[in-house]
Jmol script that loads the backbone (N, CA, C; Angstrom):
load data "model"
ATOM      1  N   UNK A   1      35.659  45.925 -76.940  1.00  0.00           N
ATOM      2  CA  UNK A   1      36.867  46.060 -77.719  1.00  0.00           C
ATOM      3  C   UNK A   1      37.615  47.297 -77.238  1.00  0.00           C
ATOM      4  N   UNK A   2      38.811  47.127 -76.809  1.00  0.00           N
ATOM      5  CA  UNK A   2      39.648  48.237 -76.364  1.00  0.00           C
ATOM      6  C   UNK A   2      40.335  48.860 -77.570  1.00  0.00           C
ATOM      7  N   UNK A   3      40.387  50.191 -77.557  1.00  0.00           N
ATOM      8  CA  UNK A   3      41.017  50.924 -78.643  1.00  0.00           C
ATOM      9  C   UNK A   3      41.926  51.985 -78.036  1.00  0.00           C
ATOM     10  N   UNK A   4      43.121  52.118 -78.565  1.00  0.00           N
ATOM     11  CA  UNK A   4      44.042  53.155 -78.104  1.00  0.00           C
ATOM     12  C   UNK A   4      43.690  54.466 -78.798  1.00  0.00           C
ATOM     13  N   UNK A   5      43.557  55.536 -78.013  1.00  0.00           N
ATOM     14  CA  UNK A   5      43.280  56.850 -78.583  1.00  0.00           C
ATOM     15  C   UNK A   5      44.222  57.868 -77.956  1.00  0.00           C
ATOM     16  N   UNK A   6      44.453  58.962 -78.669  1.00  0.00           N
ATOM     17  CA  UNK A   6      45.304  60.025 -78.138  1.00  0.00           C
ATOM     18  C   UNK A   6      44.430  61.035 -77.410  1.00  0.00           C
ATOM     19  N   UNK A   7      44.838  61.393 -76.217  1.00  0.00           N
ATOM     20  CA  UNK A   7      44.132  62.378 -75.406  1.00  0.00           C
ATOM     21  C   UNK A   7      45.121  63.459 -74.994  1.00  0.00           C
ATOM     22  N   UNK A   8      44.600  64.645 -74.749  1.00  0.00           N
ATOM     23  CA  UNK A   8      45.487  65.732 -74.333  1.00  0.00           C
ATOM     24  C   UNK A   8      46.054  65.449 -72.945  1.00  0.00           C
ATOM     25  N   UNK A   9      47.242  65.984 -72.706  1.00  0.00           N
ATOM     26  CA  UNK A   9      47.860  65.829 -71.385  1.00  0.00           C
ATOM     27  C   UNK A   9      46.987  66.449 -70.300  1.00  0.00           C
ATOM     28  N   UNK A  10      46.343  67.562 -70.621  1.00  0.00           N
ATOM     29  CA  UNK A  10      45.486  68.240 -69.634  1.00  0.00           C
ATOM     30  C   UNK A  10      44.315  67.343 -69.217  1.00  0.00           C
ATOM     31  N   UNK A  11      43.690  66.683 -70.191  1.00  0.00           N
ATOM     32  CA  UNK A  11      42.565  65.794 -69.863  1.00  0.00           C
ATOM     33  C   UNK A  11      43.036  64.620 -69.018  1.00  0.00           C
ATOM     34  N   UNK A  12      44.143  64.031 -69.384  1.00  0.00           N
ATOM     35  CA  UNK A  12      44.663  62.875 -68.637  1.00  0.00           C
ATOM     36  C   UNK A  12      45.056  63.289 -67.218  1.00  0.00           C
ATOM     37  N   UNK A  13      45.664  64.457 -67.074  1.00  0.00           N
ATOM     38  CA  UNK A  13      46.033  64.930 -65.734  1.00  0.00           C
ATOM     39  C   UNK A  13      44.787  65.201 -64.884  1.00  0.00           C
ATOM     40  N   UNK A  14      43.755  65.812 -65.487  1.00  0.00           N
ATOM     41  CA  UNK A  14      42.497  66.012 -64.758  1.00  0.00           C
ATOM     42  C   UNK A  14      41.887  64.675 -64.361  1.00  0.00           C
ATOM     43  N   UNK A  15      41.929  63.724 -65.287  1.00  0.00           N
ATOM     44  CA  UNK A  15      41.366  62.395 -65.001  1.00  0.00           C
ATOM     45  C   UNK A  15      42.109  61.734 -63.847  1.00  0.00           C
ATOM     46  N   UNK A  16      43.412  61.886 -63.794  1.00  0.00           N
ATOM     47  CA  UNK A  16      44.188  61.302 -62.684  1.00  0.00           C
ATOM     48  C   UNK A  16      43.737  61.884 -61.347  1.00  0.00           C
ATOM     49  N   UNK A  17      43.566  63.202 -61.320  1.00  0.00           N
ATOM     50  CA  UNK A  17      43.144  63.874 -60.093  1.00  0.00           C
ATOM     51  C   UNK A  17      41.769  63.393 -59.637  1.00  0.00           C
ATOM     52  N   UNK A  18      40.800  63.423 -60.547  1.00  0.00           N
ATOM     53  CA  UNK A  18      39.447  62.997 -60.197  1.00  0.00           C
ATOM     54  C   UNK A  18      39.388  61.496 -59.921  1.00  0.00           C
ATOM     55  N   UNK A  19      40.150  60.722 -60.671  1.00  0.00           N
ATOM     56  CA  UNK A  19      40.148  59.273 -60.489  1.00  0.00           C
ATOM     57  C   UNK A  19      40.597  58.904 -59.082  1.00  0.00           C
ATOM     58  N   UNK A  20      41.631  59.574 -58.611  1.00  0.00           N
ATOM     59  CA  UNK A  20      42.128  59.280 -57.267  1.00  0.00           C
ATOM     60  C   UNK A  20      41.059  59.593 -56.229  1.00  0.00           C
ATOM     61  N   UNK A  21      40.383  60.716 -56.388  1.00  0.00           N
ATOM     62  CA  UNK A  21      39.344  61.107 -55.440  1.00  0.00           C
ATOM     63  C   UNK A  21      38.130  60.182 -55.496  1.00  0.00           C
ATOM     64  N   UNK A  22      37.863  59.621 -56.674  1.00  0.00           N
ATOM     65  CA  UNK A  22      36.685  58.763 -56.858  1.00  0.00           C
ATOM     66  C   UNK A  22      37.025  57.269 -56.797  1.00  0.00           C
ATOM     67  N   UNK A  23      38.271  56.943 -56.488  1.00  0.00           N
ATOM     68  CA  UNK A  23      38.727  55.547 -56.385  1.00  0.00           C
ATOM     69  C   UNK A  23      38.521  54.789 -57.702  1.00  0.00           C
ATOM     70  N   UNK A  24      38.905  55.459 -58.791  1.00  0.00           N
ATOM     71  CA  UNK A  24      38.856  54.847 -60.117  1.00  0.00           C
ATOM     72  C   UNK A  24      40.247  54.942 -60.734  1.00  0.00           C
ATOM     73  N   UNK A  25      40.439  54.212 -61.815  1.00  0.00           N
ATOM     74  CA  UNK A  25      41.649  54.402 -62.613  1.00  0.00           C
ATOM     75  C   UNK A  25      41.396  55.584 -63.550  1.00  0.00           C
ATOM     76  N   UNK A  26      42.453  56.235 -64.033  1.00  0.00           N
ATOM     77  CA  UNK A  26      42.220  57.332 -64.985  1.00  0.00           C
ATOM     78  C   UNK A  26      41.397  56.918 -66.218  1.00  0.00           C
ATOM     79  N   UNK A  27      41.651  55.752 -66.829  1.00  0.00           N
ATOM     80  CA  UNK A  27      40.802  55.369 -67.966  1.00  0.00           C
ATOM     81  C   UNK A  27      39.329  55.192 -67.565  1.00  0.00           C
ATOM     82  N   UNK A  28      39.078  54.627 -66.389  1.00  0.00           N
ATOM     83  CA  UNK A  28      37.695  54.461 -65.931  1.00  0.00           C
ATOM     84  C   UNK A  28      37.052  55.812 -65.650  1.00  0.00           C
ATOM     85  N   UNK A  29      37.842  56.781 -65.176  1.00  0.00           N
ATOM     86  CA  UNK A  29      37.314  58.124 -64.936  1.00  0.00           C
ATOM     87  C   UNK A  29      36.888  58.762 -66.255  1.00  0.00           C
ATOM     88  N   UNK A  30      37.710  58.605 -67.284  1.00  0.00           N
ATOM     89  CA  UNK A  30      37.373  59.159 -68.591  1.00  0.00           C
ATOM     90  C   UNK A  30      36.135  58.468 -69.156  1.00  0.00           C
ATOM     91  N   UNK A  31      36.009  57.152 -68.969  1.00  0.00           N
ATOM     92  CA  UNK A  31      34.797  56.442 -69.390  1.00  0.00           C
ATOM     93  C   UNK A  31      33.578  56.986 -68.663  1.00  0.00           C
ATOM     94  N   UNK A  32      33.729  57.235 -67.362  1.00  0.00           N
ATOM     95  CA  UNK A  32      32.640  57.784 -66.561  1.00  0.00           C
ATOM     96  C   UNK A  32      32.197  59.131 -67.119  1.00  0.00           C
ATOM     97  N   UNK A  33      33.163  60.014 -67.380  1.00  0.00           N
ATOM     98  CA  UNK A  33      32.838  61.320 -67.956  1.00  0.00           C
ATOM     99  C   UNK A  33      32.149  61.172 -69.305  1.00  0.00           C
ATOM    100  N   UNK A  34      32.611  60.235 -70.111  1.00  0.00           N
ATOM    101  CA  UNK A  34      32.012  60.026 -71.430  1.00  0.00           C
ATOM    102  C   UNK A  34      30.562  59.564 -71.297  1.00  0.00           C
ATOM    103  N   UNK A  35      30.293  58.655 -70.359  1.00  0.00           N
ATOM    104  CA  UNK A  35      28.917  58.185 -70.147  1.00  0.00           C
ATOM    105  C   UNK A  35      28.015  59.325 -69.683  1.00  0.00           C
ATOM    106  N   UNK A  36      28.523  60.129 -68.743  1.00  0.00           N
ATOM    107  CA  UNK A  36      27.741  61.276 -68.261  1.00  0.00           C
ATOM    108  C   UNK A  36      27.445  62.243 -69.408  1.00  0.00           C
ATOM    109  N   UNK A  37      28.453  62.547 -70.184  1.00  0.00           N
ATOM    110  CA  UNK A  37      28.278  63.464 -71.306  1.00  0.00           C
ATOM    111  C   UNK A  37      27.299  62.943 -72.331  1.00  0.00           C
ATOM    112  N   UNK A  38      27.379  61.655 -72.626  1.00  0.00           N
ATOM    113  CA  UNK A  38      26.461  61.042 -73.593  1.00  0.00           C
ATOM    114  C   UNK A  38      25.034  61.108 -73.082  1.00  0.00           C
ATOM    115  N   UNK A  39      24.832  60.765 -71.817  1.00  0.00           N
ATOM    116  CA  UNK A  39      23.486  60.813 -71.248  1.00  0.00           C
ATOM    117  C   UNK A  39      22.958  62.244 -71.227  1.00  0.00           C
ATOM    118  N   UNK A  40      23.816  63.210 -70.914  1.00  0.00           N
ATOM    119  CA  UNK A  40      23.391  64.607 -70.878  1.00  0.00           C
ATOM    120  C   UNK A  40      22.991  65.090 -72.273  1.00  0.00           C
ATOM    121  N   UNK A  41      23.741  64.700 -73.289  1.00  0.00           N
ATOM    122  CA  UNK A  41      23.396  65.101 -74.654  1.00  0.00           C
ATOM    123  C   UNK A  41      22.108  64.442 -75.129  1.00  0.00           C
ATOM    124  N   UNK A  42      21.898  63.187 -74.732  1.00  0.00           N
ATOM    125  CA  UNK A  42      20.693  62.471 -75.144  1.00  0.00           C
ATOM    126  C   UNK A  42      19.452  62.930 -74.376  1.00  0.00           C
ATOM    127  N   UNK A  43      19.650  63.573 -73.233  1.00  0.00           N
ATOM    128  CA  UNK A  43      18.549  64.003 -72.374  1.00  0.00           C
ATOM    129  C   UNK A  43      18.778  65.442 -71.915  1.00  0.00           C
ATOM    130  N   UNK A  44      18.730  66.402 -72.830  1.00  0.00           N
ATOM    131  CA  UNK A  44      19.081  67.779 -72.478  1.00  0.00           C
ATOM    132  C   UNK A  44      18.154  68.429 -71.453  1.00  0.00           C
ATOM    133  N   UNK A  45      16.959  67.892 -71.264  1.00  0.00           N
ATOM    134  CA  UNK A  45      16.018  68.489 -70.315  1.00  0.00           C
ATOM    135  C   UNK A  45      16.200  67.984 -68.890  1.00  0.00           C
ATOM    136  N   UNK A  46      17.045  66.967 -68.700  1.00  0.00           N
ATOM    137  CA  UNK A  46      17.238  66.413 -67.362  1.00  0.00           C
ATOM    138  C   UNK A  46      18.354  67.148 -66.630  1.00  0.00           C
ATOM    139  N   UNK A  47      18.146  67.432 -65.350  1.00  0.00           N
ATOM    140  CA  UNK A  47      19.225  68.047 -64.561  1.00  0.00           C
ATOM    141  C   UNK A  47      20.397  67.080 -64.399  1.00  0.00           C
ATOM    142  N   UNK A  48      21.590  67.649 -64.308  1.00  0.00           N
ATOM    143  CA  UNK A  48      22.806  66.841 -64.177  1.00  0.00           C
ATOM    144  C   UNK A  48      22.734  65.913 -62.970  1.00  0.00           C
ATOM    145  N   UNK A  49      22.254  66.409 -61.826  1.00  0.00           N
ATOM    146  CA  UNK A  49      22.176  65.574 -60.622  1.00  0.00           C
ATOM    147  C   UNK A  49      21.251  64.385 -60.822  1.00  0.00           C
ATOM    148  N   UNK A  50      20.184  64.559 -61.588  1.00  0.00           N
ATOM    149  CA  UNK A  50      19.277  63.447 -61.878  1.00  0.00           C
ATOM    150  C   UNK A  50      20.002  62.376 -62.685  1.00  0.00           C
ATOM    151  N   UNK A  51      20.788  62.811 -63.664  1.00  0.00           N
ATOM    152  CA  UNK A  51      21.547  61.861 -64.485  1.00  0.00           C
ATOM    153  C   UNK A  51      22.536  61.085 -63.614  1.00  0.00           C
ATOM    154  N   UNK A  52      23.208  61.774 -62.691  1.00  0.00           N
ATOM    155  CA  UNK A  52      24.135  61.089 -61.781  1.00  0.00           C
ATOM    156  C   UNK A  52      23.397  60.060 -60.928  1.00  0.00           C
ATOM    157  N   UNK A  53      22.229  60.410 -60.432  1.00  0.00           N
ATOM    158  CA  UNK A  53      21.446  59.485 -59.604  1.00  0.00           C
ATOM    159  C   UNK A  53      20.987  58.267 -60.410  1.00  0.00           C
ATOM    160  N   UNK A  54      20.650  58.472 -61.670  1.00  0.00           N
ATOM    161  CA  UNK A  54      20.269  57.347 -62.530  1.00  0.00           C
ATOM    162  C   UNK A  54      21.443  56.403 -62.696  1.00  0.00           C
ATOM    163  N   UNK A  55      22.632  56.956 -62.933  1.00  0.00           N
ATOM    164  CA  UNK A  55      23.824  56.113 -63.077  1.00  0.00           C
ATOM    165  C   UNK A  55      24.102  55.346 -61.784  1.00  0.00           C
ATOM    166  N   UNK A  56      23.956  56.006 -60.652  1.00  0.00           N
ATOM    167  CA  UNK A  56      24.158  55.348 -59.361  1.00  0.00           C
ATOM    168  C   UNK A  56      23.138  54.221 -59.171  1.00  0.00           C
ATOM    169  N   UNK A  57      21.894  54.476 -59.539  1.00  0.00           N
ATOM    170  CA  UNK A  57      20.845  53.462 -59.406  1.00  0.00           C
ATOM    171  C   UNK A  57      21.145  52.232 -60.250  1.00  0.00           C
ATOM    172  N   UNK A  58      21.628  52.464 -61.467  1.00  0.00           N
ATOM    173  CA  UNK A  58      21.986  51.325 -62.326  1.00  0.00           C
ATOM    174  C   UNK A  58      23.121  50.520 -61.711  1.00  0.00           C
ATOM    175  N   UNK A  59      24.099  51.194 -61.136  1.00  0.00           N
ATOM    176  CA  UNK A  59      25.210  50.502 -60.483  1.00  0.00           C
ATOM    177  C   UNK A  59      24.734  49.688 -59.293  1.00  0.00           C
ATOM    178  N   UNK A  60      23.829  50.251 -58.504  1.00  0.00           N
ATOM    179  CA  UNK A  60      23.272  49.513 -57.362  1.00  0.00           C
ATOM    180  C   UNK A  60      22.497  48.293 -57.828  1.00  0.00           C
ATOM    181  N   UNK A  61      21.737  48.436 -58.900  1.00  0.00           N
ATOM    182  CA  UNK A  61      20.973  47.307 -59.431  1.00  0.00           C
ATOM    183  C   UNK A  61      21.900  46.204 -59.926  1.00  0.00           C
ATOM    184  N   UNK A  62      22.980  46.584 -60.599  1.00  0.00           N
ATOM    185  CA  UNK A  62      23.939  45.593 -61.095  1.00  0.00           C
ATOM    186  C   UNK A  62      24.594  44.819 -59.959  1.00  0.00           C
ATOM    187  N   UNK A  63      24.729  45.455 -58.784  1.00  0.00           N
ATOM    188  CA  UNK A  63      25.348  44.802 -57.630  1.00  0.00           C
ATOM    189  C   UNK A  63      24.313  44.121 -56.737  1.00  0.00           C
ATOM    190  N   UNK A  64      23.063  44.122 -57.153  1.00  0.00           N
ATOM    191  CA  UNK A  64      22.023  43.453 -56.383  1.00  0.00           C
ATOM    192  C   UNK A  64      21.594  44.205 -55.135  1.00  0.00           C
ATOM    193  N   UNK A  65      21.856  45.486 -55.087  1.00  0.00           N
ATOM    194  CA  UNK A  65      21.485  46.295 -53.920  1.00  0.00           C
ATOM    195  C   UNK A  65      20.106  46.918 -54.128  1.00  0.00           C
ATOM    196  N   UNK A  66      19.115  46.063 -54.247  1.00  0.00           N
ATOM    197  CA  UNK A  66      17.751  46.520 -54.477  1.00  0.00           C
ATOM    198  C   UNK A  66      16.880  46.209 -53.279  1.00  0.00           C
ATOM    199  N   UNK A  67      15.918  47.057 -53.036  1.00  0.00           N
ATOM    200  CA  UNK A  67      14.940  46.817 -51.990  1.00  0.00           C
ATOM    201  C   UNK A  67      13.549  46.958 -52.596  1.00  0.00           C
ATOM    202  N   UNK A  68      12.621  46.081 -52.230  1.00  0.00           N
ATOM    203  CA  UNK A  68      11.276  46.217 -52.785  1.00  0.00           C
ATOM    204  C   UNK A  68      10.621  47.509 -52.281  1.00  0.00           C
ATOM    205  N   UNK A  69       9.896  48.144 -53.172  1.00  0.00           N
ATOM    206  CA  UNK A  69       9.185  49.366 -52.792  1.00  0.00           C
ATOM    207  C   UNK A  69       7.915  48.977 -52.035  1.00  0.00           C
ATOM    208  N   UNK A  70       7.683  49.635 -50.903  1.00  0.00           N
ATOM    209  CA  UNK A  70       6.499  49.357 -50.114  1.00  0.00           C
ATOM    210  C   UNK A  70       5.508  50.496 -50.278  1.00  0.00           C
ATOM    211  N   UNK A  71       4.362  50.192 -50.847  1.00  0.00           N
ATOM    212  CA  UNK A  71       3.321  51.188 -51.037  1.00  0.00           C
ATOM    213  C   UNK A  71       2.636  51.483 -49.715  1.00  0.00           C
ATOM    214  N   UNK A  72       2.304  52.762 -49.505  1.00  0.00           N
ATOM    215  CA  UNK A  72       1.527  53.173 -48.347  1.00  0.00           C
ATOM    216  C   UNK A  72       2.249  53.067 -47.115  1.00  0.00           C
TER     217      UNK A  72
END
end "model"
wireframe off; spacefill off
backbone 0.3
color backbone group
């Protein structure tokens, strides 16, 4: 469900800048930041880079970019 919300001009301008660099739309950039922030709050003991890698792994799995792990 999409909902219209008011955001500060500063946040939207930052989102535009980062969105362009990350090949996202500004709304998708803000969603990305929100997901990162939520995961960080829910897992305060995890390093930020680990959280980013988890998000990347989930994206790869959703796109079928998985390889079987080979033991030994």
